[in-house]
C-alpha positions as CSV (number, residue, x, y, z in Angstrom):
1,X,0.0,0.0,0.0
2,X,1.2,3.6,-0.5
3,X,0.0,4.9,2.7
4,X,2.6,4.9,5.5
5,X,1.7,5.4,9.1
6,X,3.6,5.8,12.4
7,X,2.5,2.9,14.6
8,X,2.9,5.0,17.7
9,X,1.0,7.9,16.2
10,X,-2.6,8.9,16.3
11,X,-3.4,9.4,12.5
12,X,-6.4,7.5,11.2
13,X,-6.0,5.9,7.7
14,X,-8.8,5.6,5.1
15,X,-7.5,2.6,3.1
16,X,-10.4,2.0,0.5
17,X,-9.2,2.5,-3.1
18,X,-12.3,4.4,-4.0
19,X,-10.7,5.9,-7.1
20,X,-10.6,2.5,-8.8
21,X,-13.9,0.9,-7.6
22,X,-17.0,1.8,-5.6
23,X,-19.4,-0.2,-3.5
24,X,-22.9,0.8,-4.7
25,X,-25.0,-1.3,-2.4
26,X,-24.5,-3.5,0.8
27,X,-26.6,-6.5,1.7
28,X,-26.0,-7.4,5.4
29,X,-27.4,-10.7,7.0
30,X,-26.5,-10.8,10.6
31,X,-27.1,-12.5,14.0
32,X,-26.7,-10.6,17.3
33,X,-25.5,-12.9,20.2
34,X,-25.4,-11.1,23.5
35,X,-23.8,-14.1,25.3
36,X,-20.6,-13.9,23.2
37,X,-21.0,-10.2,22.5
38,X,-20.6,-10.9,18.8
39,X,-22.4,-9.9,15.6
40,X,-21.8,-12.4,12.8
41,X,-23.0,-13.2,9.4
42,X,-22.4,-12.1,5.9
43,X,-22.2,-9.0,3.8
44,X,-22.6,-8.9,0.1
45,X,-21.1,-6.0,-1.9
46,X,-22.3,-4.9,-5.3
47,X,-19.5,-2.9,-7.0
48,X,-19.0,-0.6,-10.0
49,X,-15.6,-0.2,-11.4
50,X,-13.9,3.1,-12.0
51,X,-14.2,3.2,-15.7
52,X,-18.0,2.9,-15.6
53,X,-18.7,5.3,-12.7
54,X,-16.4,7.9,-14.3
55,X,-18.3,7.6,-17.5
56,X,-21.5,8.2,-15.6
57,X,-19.9,11.0,-13.8
58,X,-18.2,12.8,-16.7
59,X,-17.3,15.8,-14.3
60,X,-16.6,14.5,-10.8
61,X,-16.6,17.8,-8.9
62,X,-13.5,18.1,-6.9
63,X,-13.9,20.2,-3.7
64,X,-10.3,20.1,-2.4
65,X,-9.2,22.7,0.0
66,X,-6.0,24.5,-0.7
67,X,-3.8,23.3,2.1
68,X,-4.1,19.5,1.3
69,X,-5.9,17.1,-0.9
70,X,-9.5,16.7,0.4
71,X,-12.5,14.5,-0.2
72,X,-14.4,15.0,-3.5
73,X,-18.1,15.7,-3.8
74,X,-19.5,12.9,-5.8
75,X,-22.8,13.1,-7.7
76,X,-24.4,12.0,-10.8
77,X,-25.6,14.8,-13.2
78,X,-28.7,13.0,-14.3
79,X,-31.7,14.8,-12.5
80,X,-33.9,12.8,-10.3
81,X,-37.5,12.7,-11.6
82,X,-39.2,9.7,-9.9
83,X,-40.3,9.9,-6.3
84,X,-40.5,7.3,-3.7
85,X,-44.0,6.2,-3.2
86,X,-44.3,4.3,0.0
87,X,-41.5,2.9,2.3
88,X,-43.2,-0.3,3.2
89,X,-41.1,-3.2,4.4
90,X,-39.9,-5.5,1.7
91,X,-40.7,-9.2,2.9
92,X,-37.9,-10.6,5.0
93,X,-39.3,-14.0,4.8
94,X,-36.6,-15.6,2.6
95,X,-34.3,-18.6,2.9
96,X,-31.0,-18.0,4.6
97,X,-27.8,-19.9,3.6
98,X,-25.9,-21.7,6.3
99,X,-22.5,-20.3,6.8
100,X,-19.4,-21.6,8.7
101,X,-18.5,-19.7,11.8
102,X,-16.3,-20.2,14.8
103,X,-18.1,-21.6,17.8
104,X,-19.3,-19.1,20.4
105,X,-16.4,-17.6,22.3
106,X,-13.8,-19.4,20.1
107,X,-10.9,-17.2,19.0
108,X,-10.6,-17.3,15.2
109,X,-6.8,-17.7,14.5
110,X,-7.2,-19.8,11.3
111,X,-4.6,-19.1,8.7
112,X,-6.2,-21.5,6.1
113,X,-6.8,-20.3,2.6
114,X,-5.0,-17.0,3.2
115,X,-7.3,-16.1,5.9
116,X,-5.8,-14.1,8.8
117,X,-7.1,-12.6,12.0
118,X,-6.3,-8.9,12.4
119,X,-4.4,-9.4,15.7
120,X,-1.7,-11.2,13.8
121,X,-0.5,-8.0,12.1
122,X,1.5,-5.1,13.5
123,X,-0.3,-1.9,14.3
124,X,1.1,-0.1,11.2
125,X,-0.2,-0.5,7.6
126,X,1.6,-3.4,6.1
127,X,1.8,-4.3,2.4
128,X,-0.3,-7.1,1.0
129,X,1.8,-10.3,0.8
130,X,0.2,-10.8,-2.7
131,X,1.9,-7.6,-4.0
132,X,-1.0,-6.8,-6.1
133,X,-1.9,-3.8,-8.1
134,X,-4.7,-1.6,-6.5
135,X,-5.3,0.3,-9.8
136,X,-6.5,-0.4,-13.3
137,X,-3.2,-1.1,-14.8
138,X,-0.1,-3.2,-14.6
139,X,0.6,-6.9,-14.8
140,X,-0.4,-8.0,-11.3
141,X,-3.8,-8.9,-9.9
142,X,-6.1,-6.0,-9.1
143,X,-6.7,-5.6,-5.3
144,X,-10.1,-4.5,-3.7
145,X,-9.1,-2.7,-0.6
146,X,-11.9,-2.2,2.1
147,X,-11.6,-0.3,5.4
148,X,-11.8,-2.9,8.2
149,X,-10.5,-3.4,11.7
150,X,-11.4,-5.3,14.8
151,X,-13.1,-8.0,12.6
152,X,-12.5,-11.6,12.1
153,X,-13.0,-12.3,8.3
154,X,-13.6,-16.1,7.8
155,X,-14.3,-16.4,4.0
156,X,-14.7,-14.3,0.8
157,X,-16.3,-15.6,-2.3
158,X,-17.7,-14.4,-5.7
159,X,-21.5,-14.5,-5.9
160,X,-23.0,-16.2,-8.9
161,X,-25.7,-13.6,-9.7
162,X,-26.3,-15.3,-13.1
163,X,-27.7,-18.3,-11.2
164,X,-30.7,-16.2,-9.8
165,X,-33.9,-16.8,-11.8
166,X,-35.0,-13.7,-13.9
167,X,-31.6,-12.2,-13.9
168,X,-31.1,-13.1,-17.6
169,X,-33.0,-9.9,-18.6
170,X,-30.2,-7.9,-17.3
171,X,-27.8,-9.5,-19.8
172,X,-27.9,-6.8,-22.5
173,X,-25.2,-8.3,-24.8
174,X,-26.7,-11.1,-27.0
175,X,-23.2,-12.5,-27.6
176,X,-22.8,-13.2,-23.9
177,X,-24.6,-16.6,-23.8
178,X,-22.1,-18.5,-21.6
179,X,-21.9,-17.6,-18.0
180,X,-18.7,-15.8,-17.5
181,X,-17.1,-13.0,-15.4
182,X,-18.2,-10.5,-18.0
183,X,-21.8,-11.7,-17.9
184,X,-22.0,-11.6,-14.1
185,X,-20.5,-8.1,-14.0
186,X,-22.8,-6.8,-16.7
187,X,-25.8,-8.1,-14.6
188,X,-24.5,-6.3,-11.6
189,X,-23.9,-3.1,-13.6
190,X,-27.5,-3.2,-14.9
191,X,-28.9,-3.9,-11.4
192,X,-27.0,-1.0,-9.7
193,X,-28.0,1.5,-12.5
194,X,-31.8,0.7,-12.4
195,X,-33.7,3.9,-12.4
196,X,-35.2,5.3,-9.2
197,X,-38.8,4.4,-10.1
198,X,-37.9,0.7,-10.0
199,X,-36.3,0.8,-6.4
200,X,-38.6,-2.0,-5.0
201,X,-37.6,-4.3,-7.9
202,X,-34.0,-3.4,-7.4
203,X,-34.2,-4.2,-3.5
204,X,-35.9,-7.5,-4.4
205,X,-33.2,-8.5,-6.9
206,X,-30.4,-7.4,-4.5
207,X,-31.9,-9.7,-1.9
208,X,-32.2,-12.7,-4.3
209,X,-28.6,-12.0,-5.5
210,X,-27.3,-12.0,-1.9
211,X,-28.7,-15.5,-1.4
212,X,-27.2,-16.8,-4.7
213,X,-24.6,-19.6,-4.5
214,X,-21.0,-18.8,-4.6
215,X,-18.8,-19.4,-7.6
216,X,-15.3,-19.4,-6.2
217,X,-13.5,-18.5,-3.2
218,X,-11.4,-15.3,-3.4
219,X,-8.0,-14.9,-1.7
220,X,-7.8,-12.2,1.0
221,X,-5.6,-10.7,3.5
222,X,-6.1,-8.4,6.5
223,X,-3.9,-5.9,8.3
224,X,-4.8,-3.5,11.2
225,X,-6.9,-1.1,9.0
226,X,-8.0,-3.0,5.9
227,X,-9.2,-6.1,4.2
228,X,-7.6,-6.7,0.8
229,X,-9.3,-9.1,-1.7
230,X,-8.1,-10.4,-5.1
231,X,-9.0,-12.9,-7.8
232,X,-6.2,-14.6,-9.6
233,X,-6.1,-13.4,-13.1
234,X,-8.3,-10.4,-12.6
235,X,-5.8,-7.6,-13.5
236,X,-8.2,-4.6,-13.5
237,X,-11.3,-3.4,-11.6
238,X,-13.3,-4.1,-14.7
239,X,-12.2,-7.9,-14.6
240,X,-12.7,-8.1,-10.8
241,X,-16.0,-9.8,-9.6
242,X,-18.7,-7.1,-9.1
243,X,-20.6,-9.1,-6.5
244,X,-18.8,-10.6,-3.5
245,X,-19.9,-12.2,-0.2
246,X,-17.8,-11.9,2.9
247,X,-18.3,-14.2,5.9
248,X,-17.1,-12.3,9.2
249,X,-17.8,-11.7,12.8
250,X,-17.2,-8.7,15.1
251,X,-15.1,-8.8,18.2
252,X,-16.4,-8.1,21.8
253,X,-14.0,-5.2,22.1
254,X,-14.4,-3.8,18.5
255,X,-14.6,-0.1,18.5
256,X,-17.7,0.6,16.2
257,X,-20.1,-0.7,18.7
258,X,-20.6,-0.8,22.5
259,X,-22.0,-3.7,24.4
260,X,-23.4,-2.3,27.6
261,X,-26.6,-2.1,29.7
262,X,-29.4,0.4,29.5
263,X,-30.8,2.5,32.3
264,X,-33.0,-0.4,33.4
265,X,-29.9,-2.8,33.7
266,X,-30.8,-4.7,30.5
267,X,-28.1,-5.6,27.9
268,X,-28.0,-3.7,24.6
269,X,-25.5,-2.9,21.9
270,X,-25.3,0.2,19.6
271,X,-23.1,2.1,17.3
272,X,-21.3,4.8,19.2
273,X,-20.1,7.4,16.8
274,X,-16.5,6.0,17.0
275,X,-13.6,7.8,15.3
276,X,-13.2,4.7,13.2
277,X,-16.9,4.8,12.2
278,X,-18.3,1.5,11.2
279,X,-15.3,-0.3,9.9
280,X,-15.4,-2.6,13.1
281,X,-19.0,-3.5,12.3
282,X,-18.6,-4.4,8.6
283,X,-16.0,-4.2,5.9
284,X,-16.8,-1.0,3.9
285,X,-15.5,2.0,2.0
286,X,-15.0,4.7,4.6
287,X,-14.3,7.9,2.5
288,X,-17.5,10.0,2.2
289,X,-17.1,9.9,-1.6
290,X,-18.2,6.3,-1.4
291,X,-22.0,7.0,-1.3
292,X,-24.0,3.8,-1.3
293,X,-27.3,2.2,-0.4
294,X,-28.0,-0.9,1.8
295,X,-30.5,-3.4,3.1
296,X,-30.1,-5.5,6.3
297,X,-31.7,-8.4,7.9
298,X,-30.7,-8.7,11.6
299,X,-31.8,-11.6,13.9
300,X,-31.9,-11.5,17.7
301,X,-33.7,-13.1,20.6
302,X,-37.3,-12.3,20.4
303,X,-37.1,-10.2,23.6
304,X,-35.0,-7.6,21.8
305,X,-35.9,-4.7,19.6
306,X,-33.7,-3.9,16.5
307,X,-33.5,-0.3,15.4
308,X,-31.6,0.9,12.4
309,X,-31.1,4.0,10.3
310,X,-33.4,2.7,7.6
311,X,-36.2,4.3,5.7
312,X,-38.9,1.8,6.8
313,X,-40.5,1.3,10.2
314,X,-39.6,-2.4,10.6
315,X,-41.6,-4.9,12.6
316,X,-40.3,-8.2,13.9
317,X,-40.9,-11.4,12.0
318,X,-40.7,-14.6,14.2
319,X,-38.5,-17.2,12.6
320,X,-38.6,-19.7,15.3
321,X,-39.5,-19.8,19.0
322,X,-37.4,-17.2,20.9
323,X,-35.9,-15.6,17.6
324,X,-37.1,-12.7,15.6
325,X,-35.9,-11.1,12.3
326,X,-35.8,-7.4,11.5
327,X,-35.4,-6.0,7.9
328,X,-34.4,-2.4,7.2
329,X,-33.4,-0.7,3.9
330,X,-32.1,2.7,2.5
331,X,-32.7,3.9,-1.0
332,X,-30.8,7.3,-0.6
333,X,-27.0,6.8,-1.3
334,X,-25.0,8.0,1.7
335,X,-21.5,7.4,3.3
336,X,-21.1,4.2,5.1
337,X,-20.6,6.2,8.3
338,X,-24.3,6.9,8.4
339,X,-25.2,3.3,9.1
340,X,-26.4,2.8,12.6
341,X,-27.9,-0.1,14.6
342,X,-29.1,-0.4,18.2
343,X,-30.4,-3.6,19.8
344,X,-31.9,-3.8,23.2
345,X,-34.9,-4.5,25.4
346,X,-36.4,-1.1,24.5
347,X,-40.1,-0.2,24.9
348,X,-42.0,1.8,22.2
349,X,-43.5,4.9,23.9
350,X,-46.7,6.2,22.2
351,X,-48.7,9.3,22.8
352,X,-51.8,8.6,24.9
353,X,-53.9,10.9,22.9
354,X,-53.5,11.8,19.2
355,X,-55.6,14.3,17.4
356,X,-57.1,13.4,14.0
357,X,-55.1,16.2,12.5
358,X,-51.9,14.6,13.6
359,X,-53.0,11.3,12.3
360,X,-53.6,12.9,8.9
361,X,-50.3,14.6,8.8
362,X,-48.3,11.6,10.0
363,X,-50.0,9.0,7.8
364,X,-47.6,7.4,5.4
365,X,-48.4,7.8,1.7
366,X,-49.6,4.9,-0.3
367,X,-48.9,4.7,-4.2
368,X,-52.5,5.8,-5.0
369,X,-52.3,8.9,-2.8
370,X,-48.9,10.2,-3.8
371,X,-48.9,13.1,-6.3
372,X,-45.9,12.5,-8.6
373,X,-45.8,15.7,-10.6
374,X,-42.4,17.1,-11.3
375,X,-41.6,19.8,-8.7
376,X,-38.0,20.7,-9.8
377,X,-34.8,19.1,-10.9
378,X,-32.4,17.6,-8.2
379,X,-28.7,17.7,-8.6
380,X,-27.9,14.5,-6.8
381,X,-27.4,11.0,-8.1
382,X,-30.6,9.2,-9.1
383,X,-32.6,7.8,-6.1
384,X,-36.4,8.0,-5.1
385,X,-36.2,11.5,-3.6
386,X,-38.9,13.0,-1.4
387,X,-38.3,16.4,-2.9
388,X,-39.8,15.0,-6.1
389,X,-42.9,14.0,-4.3
390,X,-45.3,16.8,-4.2
391,X,-47.2,15.3,-1.3
392,X,-44.2,14.6,0.7
393,X,-43.1,18.2,0.4
394,X,-46.1,19.4,2.3
395,X,-45.8,16.7,5.0
396,X,-45.0,18.7,8.1
397,X,-44.7,15.8,10.6
398,X,-43.2,12.6,9.3
399,X,-44.1,9.2,11.0
400,X,-42.0,8.7,14.1
401,X,-41.5,6.3,16.9
402,X,-39.9,6.7,20.4
403,X,-38.1,3.8,22.2
404,X,-36.8,3.9,25.7
405,X,-35.7,1.6,28.6
406,X,-38.6,0.5,30.8
407,X,-37.6,2.8,33.6
408,X,-37.8,5.9,31.4
409,X,-41.1,5.3,29.5
410,X,-43.1,7.4,32.0
411,X,-40.8,10.4,31.7
412,X,-40.8,10.0,27.9
413,X,-44.6,9.7,27.9
414,X,-44.8,12.9,29.9
415,X,-42.4,15.2,28.0
416,X,-40.4,13.7,24.9
417,X,-43.2,12.3,22.8
418,X,-45.1,15.5,23.1
419,X,-42.2,17.6,21.9
420,X,-41.4,15.6,18.7
421,X,-44.4,16.7,16.5
422,X,-43.9,20.4,17.1
423,X,-40.1,20.1,16.5
424,X,-40.7,18.2,13.3
425,X,-43.2,20.9,12.2
426,X,-40.9,23.6,13.1
427,X,-38.0,22.0,11.0
428,X,-40.3,21.7,8.0
429,X,-41.3,25.4,8.3
430,X,-37.7,26.4,8.3
431,X,-35.9,23.9,6.1
432,X,-38.7,22.6,3.9
433,X,-39.2,18.9,2.8
434,X,-38.0,16.3,5.3
435,X,-35.3,14.3,3.5
436,X,-36.3,11.0,5.2
437,X,-39.7,9.4,5.3
438,X,-39.6,8.6,9.0
439,X,-37.9,9.0,12.3
440,X,-36.9,6.7,15.3
441,X,-35.9,8.3,18.6
442,X,-34.0,6.2,21.1
443,X,-33.0,7.1,24.6
444,X,-29.5,5.9,24.6
445,X,-27.5,4.5,27.7
446,X,-25.6,6.8,30.0
447,X,-22.3,5.9,28.4
448,X,-23.2,7.1,25.0
449,X,-20.4,9.5,24.0
450,X,-22.5,12.5,22.8
451,X,-19.5,14.4,21.8
452,X,-18.2,11.5,19.9
453,X,-20.9,12.0,17.3
454,X,-18.8,14.7,15.8
455,X,-17.2,12.1,13.4
456,X,-14.0,12.9,11.5
457,X,-14.5,13.9,7.9
458,X,-11.8,14.3,5.2
459,X,-10.9,17.9,5.9
460,X,-7.3,18.3,7.2
461,X,-6.5,14.8,5.9
462,X,-3.0,15.3,4.7
463,X,-1.7,13.1,1.9
464,X,-4.3,11.4,-0.4
465,X,-3.0,8.8,-2.8
466,X,-4.1,8.1,-6.4
467,X,-6.1,5.1,-5.3
468,X,-8.3,7.3,-3.0
469,X,-6.6,6.3,0.2
470,X,-5.9,9.0,2.8
471,X,-5.0,9.8,6.2
472,X,-7.0,11.9,8.9
473,X,-4.4,13.7,10.9
474,X,-4.7,12.9,14.6
475,X,-8.1,11.1,13.9
476,X,-7.5,8.6,16.7
477,X,-6.4,11.2,19.3
478,X,-8.9,10.3,22.2
479,X,-8.8,14.0,23.4
480,X,-10.1,15.2,19.9
481,X,-13.7,14.6,20.7
482,X,-13.5,17.0,23.8
483,X,-12.1,19.7,21.7
484,X,-14.7,20.3,19.1
485,X,-14.1,24.1,19.0
486,X,-14.7,24.2,15.3
487,X,-18.3,22.9,15.9
488,X,-18.9,25.5,18.5
489,X,-17.6,28.2,16.3
490,X,-19.8,26.9,13.5
491,X,-22.9,27.3,15.7
492,X,-22.1,30.7,16.6
493,X,-21.3,31.6,13.0
494,X,-24.8,30.5,12.0
495,X,-26.2,32.7,14.8
496,X,-24.1,35.8,13.7
497,X,-25.3,35.4,10.0
498,X,-28.9,35.1,11.1
499,X,-28.7,38.3,13.2
500,X,-26.6,40.1,10.7
501,X,-29.0,39.3,7.7
502,X,-32.3,39.1,9.6
503,X,-34.4,35.9,10.2
504,X,-36.5,36.3,7.0
505,X,-33.6,36.6,4.6
506,X,-31.5,34.0,6.4
507,X,-34.2,31.3,6.7
508,X,-35.4,31.8,3.3
509,X,-31.8,31.1,2.1
510,X,-31.7,28.0,4.4
511,X,-34.7,26.6,2.7
512,X,-33.2,27.3,-0.8
513,X,-29.8,25.7,0.3
514,X,-31.4,22.6,1.5
515,X,-33.5,22.2,-1.7
516,X,-30.3,22.8,-3.9
517,X,-27.9,20.5,-2.0
518,X,-30.0,17.7,-0.6
519,X,-28.5,14.3,-1.2
520,X,-25.0,15.6,-1.9
521,X,-21.8,16.0,-0.1
522,X,-21.1,19.8,0.7
523,X,-18.3,21.8,2.1
524,X,-18.3,25.1,4.0
525,X,-17.5,27.1,0.8
526,X,-20.7,25.9,-0.8
527,X,-22.8,27.2,2.0
528,X,-21.1,30.6,2.2
529,X,-20.8,31.1,-1.5
530,X,-24.5,30.4,-2.1
531,X,-25.4,32.5,0.8
532,X,-23.7,35.6,-0.4
533,X,-25.0,35.0,-3.9
534,X,-28.5,35.0,-2.7
535,X,-28.7,38.1,-0.5
536,X,-29.0,41.6,-1.8
537,X,-25.9,43.7,-2.0
538,X,-27.2,46.1,0.7
539,X,-27.6,43.3,3.1
540,X,-24.1,41.9,2.7
541,X,-22.6,44.6,4.9
542,X,-19.0,43.9,3.8
543,X,-19.4,40.1,4.2
544,X,-17.3,37.9,2.0
545,X,-16.1,34.2,1.9
546,X,-12.6,35.5,2.6
547,X,-13.3,37.6,5.6
548,X,-15.6,34.9,7.2
549,X,-12.9,32.5,6.8
550,X,-10.4,34.9,8.3
551,X,-12.5,35.8,11.3
552,X,-14.1,32.5,12.1
553,X,-12.0,29.6,10.7
554,X,-8.4,30.7,10.4
555,X,-8.2,32.8,13.7
556,X,-7.8,31.3,17.1
557,X,-9.9,32.3,20.0
558,X,-13.3,33.9,20.1
559,X,-14.0,35.7,16.8
560,X,-14.3,39.5,17.2
561,X,-18.0,39.5,15.9
562,X,-18.9,37.2,18.6
563,X,-17.2,39.3,21.2
564,X,-19.3,42.2,20.2
565,X,-22.4,40.0,20.3
566,X,-21.5,38.9,23.8
567,X,-21.4,42.5,25.0
568,X,-24.6,43.3,23.3
569,X,-26.2,40.1,24.8
570,X,-25.2,41.1,28.3
571,X,-27.7,44.1,28.0
572,X,-30.8,42.0,27.1
573,X,-33.7,41.5,29.6
574,X,-32.9,37.9,30.5
575,X,-29.3,38.7,31.2
576,X,-30.1,41.7,33.3
577,X,-32.6,39.6,35.4
578,X,-29.7,37.0,35.9
579,X,-27.2,39.8,37.0
580,X,-29.9,41.1,39.6
581,X,-30.3,37.6,41.0
582,X,-26.4,37.2,41.2
583,X,-26.4,40.4,43.3
584,X,-29.0,38.8,45.7
585,X,-27.0,35.8,46.2
586,X,-23.8,37.7,46.8
587,X,-25.6,39.7,49.5
588,X,-26.9,36.4,51.1
589,X,-23.3,35.0,51.1
590,X,-22.0,38.1,52.9
591,X,-24.6,38.2,55.6
592,X,-23.4,36.9,59.1
593,X,-24.7,33.5,60.2
594,X,-27.0,35.3,62.9
595,X,-29.2,37.8,61.2
596,X,-31.0,40.8,62.7
597,X,-34.7,40.1,63.1
598,X,-35.9,43.1,61.0
599,X,-33.7,42.0,58.0
600,X,-36.0,40.7,55.3
601,X,-35.5,37.6,53.4
602,X,-34.4,37.7,49.7
603,X,-37.0,36.8,47.2
604,X,-35.5,35.1,44.1
605,X,-37.1,35.0,40.7
606,X,-37.9,31.9,38.8
607,X,-35.1,31.3,36.1
608,X,-35.1,29.5,32.8
609,X,-32.5,26.7,32.4
610,X,-30.2,28.8,30.2
611,X,-30.5,31.5,32.8
612,X,-29.5,29.1,35.5
613,X,-26.4,28.2,33.5
614,X,-25.5,31.8,33.5
615,X,-26.3,32.4,37.1
616,X,-24.0,29.5,38.1
617,X,-21.2,30.8,35.8
618,X,-21.3,34.1,37.6
619,X,-21.3,32.5,41.0
620,X,-18.3,30.4,39.9
621,X,-16.3,33.7,39.6
622,X,-16.8,34.3,43.4
623,X,-13.8,33.5,45.5
624,X,-15.9,31.9,48.3
625,X,-19.4,30.8,48.8
626,X,-20.4,29.5,52.2
627,X,-22.0,26.0,52.7
628,X,-25.1,27.7,53.9
629,X,-25.2,29.7,50.6
630,X,-24.7,26.6,48.5
631,X,-27.4,24.7,50.4
632,X,-29.8,27.6,49.9
633,X,-28.9,27.8,46.2
634,X,-29.5,24.0,45.6
635,X,-32.9,24.2,47.6
636,X,-34.1,27.3,45.8
637,X,-33.7,25.9,42.2
638,X,-33.8,22.2,42.8
639,X,-30.5,22.0,41.1
640,X,-30.1,18.2,41.5
641,X,-33.2,17.8,39.2
642,X,-32.2,20.3,36.4
643,X,-30.8,19.3,33.0
644,X,-27.2,18.1,32.5
645,X,-26.0,21.6,31.6
646,X,-27.3,23.0,34.8
647,X,-26.1,20.3,37.0
648,X,-22.6,20.4,35.4
649,X,-22.2,24.0,36.6
650,X,-23.7,22.9,40.0
651,X,-21.1,20.2,40.4
652,X,-18.3,22.7,39.4
653,X,-19.5,24.9,42.3
654,X,-19.6,21.8,44.6
655,X,-15.9,20.9,43.6
656,X,-14.6,24.4,43.8
657,X,-16.0,25.1,47.3
658,X,-15.6,21.5,48.7
659,X,-19.4,21.3,49.5
660,X,-19.1,17.8,50.9
661,X,-22.9,17.5,51.6
662,X,-23.4,17.6,47.8
663,X,-20.8,15.2,46.8
664,X,-23.5,12.6,46.1
665,X,-24.6,15.0,43.2
666,X,-21.1,14.8,41.7
667,X,-21.1,11.0,41.9
668,X,-24.5,10.8,40.2
669,X,-23.3,13.2,37.5
670,X,-20.1,11.2,36.7
671,X,-22.2,8.0,36.4
672,X,-25.3,9.3,34.6
673,X,-23.6,11.9,32.3
674,X,-20.4,10.2,31.4
675,X,-19.5,12.3,28.2
676,X,-19.8,15.6,30.0
677,X,-18.3,14.1,33.2
678,X,-14.9,13.9,31.6
679,X,-14.3,17.6,32.3
680,X,-15.5,17.2,35.9
681,X,-12.9,14.5,36.4
682,X,-10.3,17.0,35.5
683,X,-11.5,19.6,38.1
684,X,-11.6,17.0,40.8
685,X,-8.0,16.0,40.2
686,X,-6.7,19.6,39.8
687,X,-8.2,20.6,43.2
688,X,-5.4,18.5,44.8
689,X,-7.9,17.6,47.5
690,X,-7.5,14.0,48.8
691,X,-11.3,13.4,49.3
692,X,-12.1,14.7,45.9
693,X,-9.5,12.7,44.1
694,X,-10.6,9.6,46.0
695,X,-14.2,10.4,44.8
696,X,-13.0,10.6,41.2
697,X,-11.1,7.3,41.3
698,X,-13.9,5.5,43.1
699,X,-16.5,6.8,40.3
700,X,-14.1,5.7,37.5
701,X,-13.6,2.3,38.9
702,X,-17.4,1.9,38.9
703,X,-17.9,3.0,35.4
704,X,-14.7,2.4,33.4
705,X,-15.7,-0.9,31.9
706,X,-18.9,0.7,30.5
707,X,-17.4,4.1,29.4
708,X,-16.8,5.0,25.9
709,X,-13.1,3.8,25.2
710,X,-11.8,7.4,24.3
711,X,-13.5,8.9,27.4
712,X,-12.0,6.2,29.6
713,X,-8.5,6.6,28.2
714,X,-8.7,10.4,28.7
715,X,-9.9,10.0,32.3
716,X,-7.3,7.3,33.0
717,X,-4.6,9.6,31.9
718,X,-5.9,12.2,34.4
719,X,-6.1,9.9,37.4
720,X,-3.1,7.7,37.2
């Protein structure tokens, strides 16, 4: 391979040779086993070689930033005309092929047929022992490289799609009468390029092909970061099999999913927003340029619910006693990192009462009801797009489900389920058409690394090879997810633009932007350029892409426009109310323990959560607060029952002033809000107070096995 890594470094490689061959569709067939904490099964990849997809994309739009080679935007110029009609579940009652797997709990260390477990390789990127050519030229065999780690790959084979009844209609060349590699590849090409209005038929054929017999095992090898596959004699991507099946199993400590317990103490597993994304869940092409669709059948014990980021609201199908199957699919091409799964003993929480208006708004469209008139031309690659469905464009509230652990169903019933419809309606009013046909909301376990969802993209990648492989600089640094300053700056930049341009102008632009770029990869330049092109000259107020970059992206610290906004915000009514309350609390803190009888009690105003955060931040600036003041503060605002942002500031006050009576609140925060608790561990250790440091170590020992791996590493470095 032509990517070199320092084994001791923290750079993250993207190894897939996407410049030569692309995965267009994945079919996953998986079993989830909680006893062994393993997901195992098969994945079938449908591929398109570089020559063909480059012809279809005569002008691949490169959006590379000046300081390094970056990810390219990838889209097909053909407009999307045919809308999706109804996202009903494709039947999952199909036969399943038996496949060879290691017995439960057995370590896979087989080296037969060129199969190697990832643990056998050094931590750096090693060259394939086959010395194959990863491109479309040369005398050696072509090598398909997939991003992969923490997986045991058991077998790889070519799929005989020509053996599937009915596939002969995809053989466009009359001269191809004998089953050959060329015929099978032509069938796959015709299948992956079916027009969007045949998406149901396409999914059906994908499913049938995924169950087709194999027609020859393929040689493969693995290293720390990739799976490399070749076929003897196939010297180019065009000659390489375009449908392959991989038998594999995950590892209990794989970094793409977390095996843990929910808030009710029941087992669950879910994708965690890992820096390595999904490459420890299934072999894939990691770079965002590799936009693909997928369908998945997942089997688990009947007591479990399987949720995925699919377009359909799946229901369980009982296969045999004690085992259920769930089927999901996606028809919008997206990066493999957007694939998510969560399996647990969740309970669906439904609204107790639902108005007839809501029912009408949320009702899925049937083919007879959908109005398929052309409502504009889309710029993305061809897929069944909701923006082309006139009925979908007016749907304010899409169908949605809420799932939660048993112990939280009551709280969800009282608050969360009531909030989702107005939130969906508000999103529609601001941004327009919902891009997806439905939504599932899951209350995740306490160890979910919320900051970890800021997954690395291909900006700041450094070197990118001709094959498409690249490196994300410091992508594996465990501290990176806690230093997402650029995301915070991005939020405040959007706030700044909205205030500068006015809500009407700004929100009108957002709606146009979503309509223009939906279904595509975009960069910051795309957003800013279109914004400035779509606002009148008199409203630009000296804004330009260059000065926005200078002030907000290329300069460290708080941008000057934001500093001015902070000073202006300090004069607003809500902030003035907080300052008045701070003054009252300072007076309370200065009073002697024994007060005069005539001295009247302070009357405190009720504050909003954001105001409480500001109040506590102001009080953190005080050198000393007495235990009596802190106890009164807790009682006045019920601080232990507020949201995590408020409780975090409250815990900071507890730590700063060594308020021992409230140490239980700190322990609770460290256990129940683990992602935010990382910062609190640091404050406990910096205090150099023996009791606080003991508290930190005690809480870490209780939770370290369930903590997100990056969070646990950062905390361990603080404590030991």
